[in-house]
C-alpha positions as CSV (number, residue, x, y, z in Angstrom):
1,M,-5.5,-9.5,-21.1
2,R,-4.5,-13.1,-21.4
3,K,-5.1,-12.8,-25.2
4,T,-2.2,-10.3,-25.2
5,H,0.1,-11.3,-22.2
6,P,1.1,-7.9,-20.2
7,V,4.6,-9.5,-19.9
8,N,4.8,-8.7,-23.8
9,A,5.2,-5.3,-23.1
10,L,8.7,-5.9,-22.1
11,K,9.3,-6.2,-25.7
12,K,7.9,-3.0,-26.5
13,L,10.0,-0.2,-24.9
14,G,9.7,2.8,-26.0
15,I,6.1,3.4,-25.8
16,G,4.3,5.4,-23.5
17,L,1.0,5.4,-21.3
18,A,-0.9,7.7,-19.4
19,F,-1.2,5.9,-16.0
20,G,0.6,8.1,-13.7
21,A,0.5,11.6,-12.1
22,A,2.4,14.8,-11.4
23,T,4.5,14.7,-8.0
24,I,4.1,18.3,-7.3
25,M,1.9,18.7,-4.1
26,S,-0.3,21.8,-5.2
27,M,-3.7,21.1,-3.8
28,P,-5.4,19.0,-1.1
29,T,-6.3,16.1,-2.9
30,S,-5.8,12.7,-1.7
31,A,-3.5,10.7,-4.2
32,L,-1.2,13.5,-6.1
33,A,1.7,11.2,-5.2
34,C,1.2,7.1,-4.5
35,T,2.9,3.9,-5.1
36,Q,0.6,1.2,-6.4
37,M,1.6,-2.6,-6.3
38,Y,0.2,-5.8,-7.6
39,M,1.4,-9.3,-7.5
40,G,-0.4,-12.2,-9.2
41,K,-1.5,-15.3,-7.2
42,N,1.1,-17.5,-9.3
43,L,4.0,-15.4,-7.9
44,T,3.0,-15.8,-4.1
45,A,3.9,-18.4,-1.7
46,D,0.3,-18.9,-0.3
47,G,-1.1,-19.0,-4.1
48,N,-2.9,-15.6,-3.0
49,T,-3.3,-12.4,-5.0
50,Y,-2.0,-9.2,-3.4
51,Y,-2.5,-5.6,-4.4
52,G,-2.4,-2.2,-2.6
53,R,-1.2,1.5,-2.3
54,T,0.7,3.9,-0.5
55,E,-0.5,7.8,-0.3
56,D,2.3,10.4,-0.3
57,I,0.4,13.7,1.0
58,G,2.1,14.8,3.9
59,T,3.2,14.3,7.5
60,R,0.5,14.0,10.2
61,Y,-2.3,14.0,7.7
62,L,-5.5,13.0,9.3
63,K,-7.4,9.8,8.2
64,H,-10.3,7.8,9.7
65,Y,-11.6,4.3,9.8
66,G,-15.2,3.3,9.6
67,I,-17.9,1.3,8.4
68,E,-20.7,2.7,5.8
69,P,-23.9,1.5,6.6
70,S,-26.5,0.2,4.1
71,Y,-28.8,2.4,2.5
72,G,-32.6,2.1,0.8
73,P,-33.0,3.0,-2.7
74,G,-32.6,6.6,-3.4
75,H,-29.4,7.0,-1.5
76,T,-27.2,10.1,-3.3
77,Y,-23.6,9.9,-3.8
78,S,-22.2,13.4,-4.3
79,S,-18.7,15.3,-4.1
80,N,-17.0,18.5,-2.8
81,E,-14.4,18.3,-5.7
82,S,-17.2,18.8,-8.4
83,G,-20.8,18.6,-9.1
84,F,-21.0,14.9,-9.4
85,S,-24.1,13.2,-8.2
86,Y,-25.8,10.0,-8.6
87,T,-28.6,8.6,-7.1
88,S,-28.9,4.7,-6.1
89,T,-31.7,2.9,-7.6
90,K,-31.5,0.0,-5.1
91,T,-30.5,-1.1,-1.6
92,T,-26.7,-0.3,-1.1
93,Y,-24.0,-2.6,0.1
94,R,-22.5,-2.0,3.5
95,Y,-18.5,-1.5,3.5
96,S,-15.4,-0.5,5.4
97,Y,-13.4,2.7,4.5
98,V,-10.1,4.6,5.2
99,R,-10.8,8.2,4.4
100,D,-9.7,11.8,4.8
101,H,-10.6,13.6,8.1
102,P,-13.5,15.8,7.3
103,A,-11.5,18.8,8.6
104,E,-9.8,18.6,5.0
105,W,-13.6,18.6,3.3
106,D,-15.5,21.2,4.9
107,G,-16.4,18.8,7.7
108,R,-17.9,16.4,5.2
109,W,-17.4,12.6,6.2
110,D,-17.7,11.0,2.9
111,A,-14.5,12.3,1.4
112,Y,-12.1,9.8,-0.4
113,S,-13.0,6.1,0.8
114,E,-9.7,5.4,-0.7
115,A,-9.5,1.7,0.7
116,G,-12.3,-0.8,1.7
117,I,-14.2,-4.0,1.4
118,N,-18.0,-4.2,0.8
119,E,-20.4,-7.1,2.2
120,K,-20.1,-9.0,-1.1
121,G,-16.2,-9.2,-1.1
122,V,-15.6,-6.5,-3.1
123,S,-12.6,-4.2,-2.6
124,C,-11.0,-1.3,-4.0
125,S,-7.8,0.9,-3.8
126,A,-8.4,4.5,-5.1
127,T,-6.6,5.9,-6.3
128,L,-3.4,6.7,-8.4
129,S,-3.5,10.2,-9.7
130,T,-2.8,10.3,-13.6
131,S,-2.0,12.6,-16.5
132,Y,-2.8,12.8,-20.2
133,N,-0.8,14.5,-23.2
134,D,-1.8,17.7,-24.7
135,D,-3.4,16.1,-27.8
136,A,-5.6,14.2,-25.5
137,K,-6.3,17.3,-23.3
138,A,-7.5,19.4,-26.4
139,A,-9.7,16.9,-27.8
140,D,-11.3,15.6,-24.6
141,P,-10.5,17.5,-21.6
142,T,-11.6,16.4,-18.0
143,T,-14.5,18.3,-16.6
144,E,-12.1,20.1,-14.0
145,H,-10.0,21.5,-17.0
146,A,-13.0,22.1,-19.4
147,H,-14.3,24.1,-16.3
148,K,-11.3,26.2,-15.9
149,A,-11.5,27.1,-19.7
150,N,-14.8,28.0,-19.6
151,P,-16.3,28.7,-16.3
152,E,-19.8,28.3,-17.8
153,V,-19.4,24.6,-18.4
154,K,-20.2,22.8,-15.0
155,N,-17.7,20.6,-13.3
156,T,-19.6,17.4,-12.7
157,G,-17.6,14.5,-13.6
158,I,-16.8,11.8,-11.1
159,G,-13.5,11.8,-9.3
160,E,-11.2,10.8,-6.5
161,Y,-13.6,11.8,-3.9
162,S,-16.3,9.5,-5.0
163,Y,-15.0,6.6,-7.1
164,A,-14.4,4.0,-4.0
165,G,-17.8,5.1,-2.0
166,V,-19.8,4.6,-5.4
167,I,-18.0,1.4,-6.4
168,L,-18.2,-0.4,-2.7
169,G,-22.0,0.7,-2.3
170,E,-23.2,-0.2,-5.5
171,S,-21.3,-3.6,-6.8
172,A,-21.5,-7.1,-6.2
173,T,-18.6,-8.0,-8.2
174,A,-15.2,-6.3,-9.2
175,R,-16.5,-6.6,-13.1
176,E,-19.9,-4.5,-11.9
177,G,-17.9,-2.1,-10.3
178,V,-15.9,-1.4,-13.4
179,E,-19.0,-1.0,-15.5
180,L,-20.6,1.4,-13.3
181,I,-17.9,3.6,-13.2
182,G,-17.2,3.3,-16.8
183,S,-21.1,4.0,-17.5
184,L,-20.6,7.5,-15.1
185,I,-17.7,8.5,-17.0
186,D,-19.8,7.8,-20.3
187,E,-22.5,10.0,-18.8
188,Q,-20.8,12.8,-16.6
189,G,-17.1,12.7,-17.7
190,V,-14.2,12.6,-15.3
191,C,-12.9,15.5,-13.2
192,S,-9.4,13.9,-12.8
193,N,-7.3,11.3,-14.7
194,D,-7.1,8.5,-12.1
195,Q,-6.1,4.8,-11.9
196,I,-8.0,2.4,-9.5
197,V,-7.7,-1.6,-8.8
198,I,-11.1,-3.2,-8.3
199,A,-11.2,-6.9,-7.0
200,D,-13.3,-9.5,-5.6
201,N,-12.4,-13.4,-5.1
202,T,-12.0,-14.1,-8.6
203,E,-11.1,-11.0,-10.8
204,T,-8.9,-8.2,-10.4
205,W,-9.3,-5.1,-12.6
206,L,-7.3,-2.2,-13.3
207,F,-9.3,0.7,-14.0
208,A,-8.0,4.2,-15.7
209,A,-9.5,7.4,-16.8
210,L,-7.5,8.5,-19.6
211,S,-9.3,11.6,-20.4
212,G,-12.7,13.4,-19.9
213,H,-14.9,10.7,-21.5
214,Q,-12.4,8.0,-22.5
215,W,-11.2,4.9,-20.1
216,I,-10.0,1.5,-19.9
217,A,-10.0,-1.5,-17.5
218,M,-7.8,-4.6,-17.7
219,K,-8.5,-7.7,-16.1
220,L,-4.9,-8.5,-14.4
221,T,-3.4,-12.1,-15.2
222,D,-2.2,-14.0,-12.3
223,D,1.7,-14.4,-13.3
224,V,2.7,-10.8,-13.5
225,A,3.7,-8.0,-11.0
226,S,3.2,-4.5,-11.1
227,V,4.8,-1.4,-9.2
228,N,4.0,2.2,-10.5
229,P,4.8,5.5,-8.7
230,N,2.8,7.9,-10.5
231,I,4.6,7.3,-13.6
232,S,2.6,8.8,-16.5
233,N,3.6,6.6,-19.0
234,L,4.3,2.9,-18.5
235,N,3.7,0.9,-21.4
236,F,1.3,-2.0,-21.9
237,Q,-0.5,-3.7,-24.7
238,V,-4.0,-5.2,-24.7
239,N,-6.8,-6.6,-27.2
240,L,-9.9,-4.0,-27.2
241,D,-11.8,-6.6,-28.9
242,D,-11.7,-9.2,-26.0
243,P,-14.7,-8.0,-23.4
244,E,-13.8,-10.9,-21.2
245,N,-10.3,-9.3,-20.2
246,C,-10.9,-5.9,-21.3
247,L,-13.8,-3.3,-20.9
248,H,-13.2,0.6,-22.4
249,S,-15.4,3.6,-23.5
250,E,-16.6,3.3,-26.9
251,G,-14.6,6.2,-28.4
252,I,-11.4,5.2,-27.0
253,K,-10.1,4.4,-30.4
254,T,-12.2,6.3,-32.7
255,M,-12.1,9.5,-30.8
256,P,-8.2,9.9,-31.2
257,E,-8.3,8.8,-34.7
258,E,-10.9,11.4,-35.6
259,K,-9.0,14.2,-33.9
260,G,-5.6,13.0,-35.4
261,F,-3.6,12.0,-32.7
262,A,-4.3,8.2,-32.6
263,K,-0.8,6.2,-32.3
264,Y,-0.2,2.6,-33.1
265,F,2.3,-0.3,-32.6
266,E,4.7,-1.3,-35.6
267,D,2.0,-4.1,-36.1
268,G,-0.6,-1.8,-36.6
269,Q,-2.3,-2.7,-33.5
270,F,-3.9,0.4,-31.8
271,D,-1.9,1.7,-28.7
272,V,-3.5,3.2,-25.9
273,A,-0.5,4.0,-24.0
274,Q,1.2,6.2,-26.6
275,T,-2.1,7.7,-27.7
276,Y,-3.0,9.2,-24.3
277,G,0.3,9.0,-22.5
278,V,2.9,11.7,-22.0
279,S,6.6,11.5,-22.9
280,I,9.2,10.2,-20.6
281,N,10.7,13.6,-20.0
282,N,7.4,14.8,-18.4
283,T,7.6,12.1,-16.0
284,G,9.1,13.2,-12.6
285,M,12.5,12.0,-11.8
286,G,11.3,11.3,-8.1
287,S,8.8,9.1,-9.8
288,W,11.7,7.2,-11.6
289,A,13.8,6.8,-8.8
290,R,10.9,5.0,-7.1
291,Y,10.2,2.8,-10.0
292,I,13.7,1.6,-9.9
293,Q,13.7,1.0,-6.3
294,G,10.4,-1.1,-6.9
295,R,11.8,-2.9,-9.4
296,D,15.0,-3.8,-7.6
297,Y,13.0,-5.0,-4.4
298,F,10.8,-7.2,-6.7
299,M,14.0,-8.7,-8.2
300,A,13.5,-7.5,-11.6
301,P,16.1,-4.7,-11.6
302,L,17.2,-2.2,-14.1
303,T,20.8,-1.7,-14.6
304,E,22.3,2.0,-14.2
305,G,23.8,3.1,-17.3
306,T,22.1,0.7,-19.4
307,D,18.6,1.3,-18.6
308,Y,18.6,4.7,-16.5
309,E,21.0,7.5,-15.2
310,I,21.0,9.1,-11.8
311,V,20.4,12.8,-12.2
312,K,22.3,15.3,-9.8
313,D,22.0,19.0,-9.3
314,K,25.6,20.5,-10.2
315,D,24.7,23.6,-8.9
316,K,23.8,22.2,-5.4
317,N,27.0,20.2,-4.4
318,D,25.6,17.3,-6.9
319,V,22.5,16.5,-4.8
320,T,20.8,13.7,-6.4
321,L,17.3,14.6,-7.6
322,G,16.3,11.3,-9.0
323,A,16.8,9.1,-12.0
324,M,16.0,8.9,-15.8
325,V,14.9,6.0,-17.7
326,H,16.6,5.8,-21.5
327,E,13.6,3.9,-22.7
328,M,10.0,3.5,-21.6
329,Q,9.4,0.8,-19.0
330,P,6.7,-1.7,-18.9
331,L,3.5,-1.7,-16.4
332,F,3.8,-5.1,-16.0
333,F,7.1,-7.4,-15.3
334,Q,8.1,-10.9,-14.1
335,P,10.0,-11.0,-10.8
336,S,12.8,-13.6,-10.6
337,K,11.2,-15.6,-7.7
338,S,7.6,-16.7,-7.3
339,D,7.3,-17.1,-3.5
340,W,6.6,-13.9,-2.3
341,N,5.1,-14.0,1.4
342,T,2.8,-11.4,3.1
343,F,5.5,-10.2,5.2
344,E,7.6,-9.3,2.0
345,L,4.7,-7.5,0.2
346,I,4.0,-5.4,3.2
347,R,7.4,-4.4,3.6
348,A,7.7,-3.4,0.0
349,F,5.8,-0.4,1.2
350,G,8.5,0.7,3.3
351,N,10.8,0.1,0.5
352,R,13.7,3.1,0.4
353,G,15.7,1.9,-2.0
354,E,18.5,0.5,0.5
355,K,20.0,-1.7,-2.3
356,V,19.9,0.4,-5.2
357,P,23.4,2.2,-5.1
358,G,22.9,6.1,-5.7
359,L,19.3,6.0,-5.0
360,N,19.3,4.9,-1.4
361,A,16.8,7.5,0.5
362,N,18.8,6.8,3.6
363,T,22.0,7.8,2.2
364,D,21.1,10.0,-1.0
365,G,18.0,12.1,0.1
366,V,16.3,10.9,-3.1
367,S,12.7,10.2,-3.4
368,S,11.5,6.7,-2.3
369,I,8.4,4.4,-1.6
370,G,8.8,4.4,2.2
371,S,8.4,7.9,3.1
372,D,7.5,10.2,6.1
373,R,5.0,11.6,3.8
374,N,3.2,8.3,3.7
375,A,-0.4,9.1,5.0
376,E,-1.9,5.4,4.6
377,A,-0.7,2.2,3.5
378,N,-3.1,-0.4,2.6
379,L,-2.4,-3.8,1.3
380,F,-5.6,-6.5,0.2
381,Q,-4.9,-10.3,0.2
382,I,-7.3,-12.4,-1.6
383,R,-7.2,-15.7,-0.2
384,K,-8.2,-18.6,-2.3
385,G,-10.8,-21.2,-1.3
386,Y,-12.8,-18.9,0.9
387,D,-16.3,-17.7,0.3
388,P,-16.6,-14.4,-1.4
389,E,-17.4,-12.3,1.5
390,V,-14.4,-13.3,3.9
391,A,-12.0,-14.2,1.3
392,T,-10.1,-10.5,1.0
393,I,-8.3,-9.2,4.4
394,Q,-7.1,-5.6,4.2
């Protein structure tokens, strides 16, 4: 993304992206509502890169931490959410994990590795659940949607259950992890739309499954921040012809062009965001409240009345429902300071909008980043000057 600086997205408000998720908790998956954050090393006091995620799923939701051992060639990764299966051809890497408790998944101990680091220093935060628009769904449904529409079509795609385990077990670098997950989506499809952060001591990648067989991964620059609380349409620009900084599925552009729903920027550049994304109105008001809280915490605030409106339920004594923005907001932005420290970045996950009038969870009852529904919160610190195997702290 160095050739098309992500901060330029600030100049392209009004363009959407499918990098978010529904906030309705209707099934026992691990990441139906989360808040994901990134802070480039040029913006931190110690010169280290930070990224992480909170998972909002419910109070007293059991998790377990452990170390997955190395296995010889022939180890098979499988899933309890689909028929996904992948057999390794090499000796796998040992890695740490935070997983759902087996009680949530028929006694299986391999469900949703979520966050961990392997012996090569590759780390992963998975996942931020995402969504896509009706045109993309009709043209290239996820294997889950295809299966529901036609039960004879087997639901085999990879998904949240397996992402981190496969990435950490198989990848010596972050780029390897991106390429592997991309190839598995190419071959088997994906059973849900998701966003993942994959990193090593030199590169941090944002990977997104856009539709059933289309995906994109962007190498993040060092001078931007990002906060995404399951918003389905934060905008960005990227050069699809720059493989050093952007990897993607072969049909990411040609498929929607052939199906007639491709969208473009004013300068004619293909717009991944608007092509696969949903409209502002299809984004939850609680998610926009959390985005506004996050932007305020990171000192890049939005302005009530100019950028957004607070939404209240007139039939229920003006109970605050959340917020709605006037124009699409960027996936990447620049804070007004560049010396963020470790404590401040950990504290960001406890943010309840205390300094945002009308969107303070403590007084207004609105959705917030810090919540009793946070089943876990993980922050990765990638320290400069260390060997790859020990550079990252979770």
